[in-house]
Short mmCIF file of the C-alpha atoms (twelve columns), coordinates in Angstrom:
data_MODEL
# 
_entry.id   MODEL 
# 
loop_
_atom_site.group_PDB 
_atom_site.id 
_atom_site.type_symbol 
_atom_site.label_atom_id 
_atom_site.label_alt_id 
_atom_site.label_comp_id 
_atom_site.label_asym_id 
_atom_site.label_seq_id 
_atom_site.Cartn_x 
_atom_site.Cartn_y 
_atom_site.Cartn_z 
_atom_site.pdbx_PDB_model_num 
ATOM 1  C CA . MET A 1  -0.971  -16.602 -4.126  1 
ATOM 2  C CA . ILE A 2  -3.693  -13.999 -3.741  1 
ATOM 3  C CA . THR A 3  -5.632  -12.919 -6.833  1 
ATOM 4  C CA . ARG A 4  -6.434  -9.289  -7.545  1 
ATOM 5  C CA . VAL A 5  -10.149 -9.892  -6.866  1 
ATOM 6  C CA . ILE A 6  -9.429  -11.420 -3.441  1 
ATOM 7  C CA . ALA A 7  -6.979  -8.619  -2.556  1 
ATOM 8  C CA . ILE A 8  -9.614  -5.995  -3.391  1 
ATOM 9  C CA . ARG A 9  -12.255 -7.879  -1.389  1 
ATOM 10 C CA . ASN A 10 -9.857  -8.039  1.584   1 
ATOM 11 C CA . LEU A 11 -9.088  -4.314  1.354   1 
ATOM 12 C CA . GLU A 12 -12.764 -3.326  1.092   1 
ATOM 13 C CA . LYS A 13 -13.271 -4.601  4.659   1 
ATOM 14 C CA . PHE A 14 -11.115 -1.701  5.890   1 
ATOM 15 C CA . THR A 15 -12.726 1.135   3.893   1 
ATOM 16 C CA . GLY A 16 -13.163 4.231   6.040   1 
ATOM 17 C CA . GLN A 17 -10.757 3.098   8.762   1 
ATOM 18 C CA . ASP A 18 -7.682  5.032   9.881   1 
ATOM 19 C CA . LEU A 19 -4.707  3.443   8.109   1 
ATOM 20 C CA . SER A 20 -2.233  4.685   10.732  1 
ATOM 21 C CA . LEU A 21 -4.160  2.943   13.517  1 
ATOM 22 C CA . LEU A 22 -4.222  -0.282  11.484  1 
ATOM 23 C CA . ALA A 23 -0.456  0.034   10.905  1 
ATOM 24 C CA . LYS A 24 0.161   0.313   14.648  1 
ATOM 25 C CA . GLN A 25 -2.147  -2.653  15.260  1 
ATOM 26 C CA . TYR A 26 0.016   -4.739  12.889  1 
ATOM 27 C CA . GLY A 27 3.295   -3.472  14.378  1 
ATOM 28 C CA . ILE A 28 4.327   -1.359  11.384  1 
ATOM 29 C CA . THR A 29 6.438   1.689   12.281  1 
ATOM 30 C CA . THR A 30 4.922   4.883   10.857  1 
ATOM 31 C CA . TYR A 31 7.332   7.391   12.435  1 
ATOM 32 C CA . LYS A 32 10.723  6.900   14.062  1 
ATOM 33 C CA . ASP A 33 12.914  9.595   15.594  1 
ATOM 34 C CA . GLY A 34 10.550  12.243  14.192  1 
ATOM 35 C CA . LYS A 35 10.858  10.994  10.612  1 
ATOM 36 C CA . GLN A 36 8.154   9.268   8.604   1 
ATOM 37 C CA . ASN A 37 8.726   5.727   7.371   1 
ATOM 38 C CA . LYS A 38 7.838   6.390   3.720   1 
ATOM 39 C CA . GLY A 39 6.828   2.772   3.062   1 
ATOM 40 C CA . TRP A 40 4.450   2.270   5.994   1 
ATOM 41 C CA . LYS A 41 1.276   2.801   3.951   1 
ATOM 42 C CA . GLY A 42 2.240   0.258   1.298   1 
ATOM 43 C CA . LEU A 43 3.318   -2.299  3.899   1 
ATOM 44 C CA . THR A 44 0.021   -1.873  5.748   1 
ATOM 45 C CA . LEU A 45 -2.061  -2.160  2.575   1 
ATOM 46 C CA . GLU A 46 -0.191  -5.320  1.533   1 
ATOM 47 C CA . LEU A 47 -0.906  -6.948  4.885   1 
ATOM 48 C CA . LEU A 48 -4.570  -5.942  4.812   1 
ATOM 49 C CA . ALA A 49 -4.884  -7.276  1.261   1 
ATOM 50 C CA . GLY A 50 -3.410  -10.619 2.337   1 
ATOM 51 C CA . LEU A 51 -0.183  -10.145 0.368   1 
ATOM 52 C CA . SER A 52 3.358   -10.794 1.542   1 
ATOM 53 C CA . ASN A 53 5.771   -7.968  2.384   1 
ATOM 54 C CA . ASP A 54 8.983   -8.285  0.406   1 
ATOM 55 C CA . ASN A 55 11.232  -6.344  -1.903  1 
ATOM 56 C CA . LYS A 56 11.595  -8.983  -4.603  1 
ATOM 57 C CA . GLN A 57 11.467  -7.874  -8.214  1 
ATOM 58 C CA . ALA A 58 8.339   -9.937  -8.782  1 
ATOM 59 C CA . PRO A 59 4.597   -9.409  -8.350  1 
ATOM 60 C CA . ASN A 60 3.399   -9.945  -4.784  1 
ATOM 61 C CA . GLY A 61 -0.008  -11.090 -6.038  1 
ATOM 62 C CA . LEU A 62 -1.078  -13.469 -8.770  1 
ATOM 63 C CA . GLY A 63 -0.088  -11.365 -11.781 1 
ATOM 64 C CA . PHE A 64 -0.172  -7.971  -10.057 1 
ATOM 65 C CA . GLU A 65 1.825   -5.711  -7.737  1 
ATOM 66 C CA . LEU A 66 0.080   -3.412  -5.245  1 
ATOM 67 C CA . LYS A 67 1.332   0.190   -5.303  1 
ATOM 68 C CA . SER A 68 0.236   3.236   -3.318  1 
ATOM 69 C CA . THR A 69 0.812   6.974   -3.385  1 
ATOM 70 C CA . ALA A 70 -0.420  9.960   -1.388  1 
ATOM 71 C CA . PHE A 71 -3.084  12.330  -2.722  1 
ATOM 72 C CA . TYR A 72 -4.006  15.913  -1.823  1 
ATOM 73 C CA . GLN A 73 -6.666  18.335  -3.012  1 
ATOM 74 C CA . VAL A 74 -5.888  20.958  -5.628  1 
ATOM 75 C CA . LYS A 75 -8.822  23.309  -6.251  1 
ATOM 76 C CA . GLY A 76 -11.247 20.646  -4.999  1 
ATOM 77 C CA . VAL A 77 -9.820  17.830  -7.148  1 
ATOM 78 C CA . TRP A 78 -7.734  14.961  -5.742  1 
ATOM 79 C CA . ALA A 79 -4.284  14.770  -7.328  1 
ATOM 80 C CA . PRO A 80 -1.241  12.547  -6.638  1 
ATOM 81 C CA . LYS A 81 1.262   14.173  -4.281  1 
ATOM 82 C CA . GLU A 82 4.185   12.731  -6.192  1 
ATOM 83 C CA . THR A 83 4.825   10.735  -9.318  1 
ATOM 84 C CA . PHE A 84 6.363   7.298   -9.370  1 
ATOM 85 C CA . ALA A 85 7.442   4.967   -12.111 1 
ATOM 86 C CA . ILE A 86 6.299   1.394   -12.386 1 
ATOM 87 C CA . THR A 87 8.824   -0.831  -14.104 1 
ATOM 88 C CA . MET A 88 8.041   -3.898  -16.146 1 
ATOM 89 C CA . ILE A 89 8.894   -7.195  -14.533 1 
ATOM 90 C CA . ASN A 90 10.084  -9.780  -16.991 1 
ATOM 91 C CA . PRO A 91 10.636  -13.409 -15.976 1 
# 
């Protein structure tokens, strides 16, 4: 399993690159029939971090789960586009 430190190190290699181009390079569908695949960013980030893509109710890293959300600028300050809840995972 990948540790958080290794996942961050893996992701840092892609800083400043276009995530949509990386998604296409890895065969991840971003849009289909004019509709956005809402999970494409998370799937791409997991692959770039070295994590597995699954929907199991368990961390995909060693003691952590990678999550992503969109941001936009409000009066010059970056704010999340939407809220999401993170549930506790108990063994």
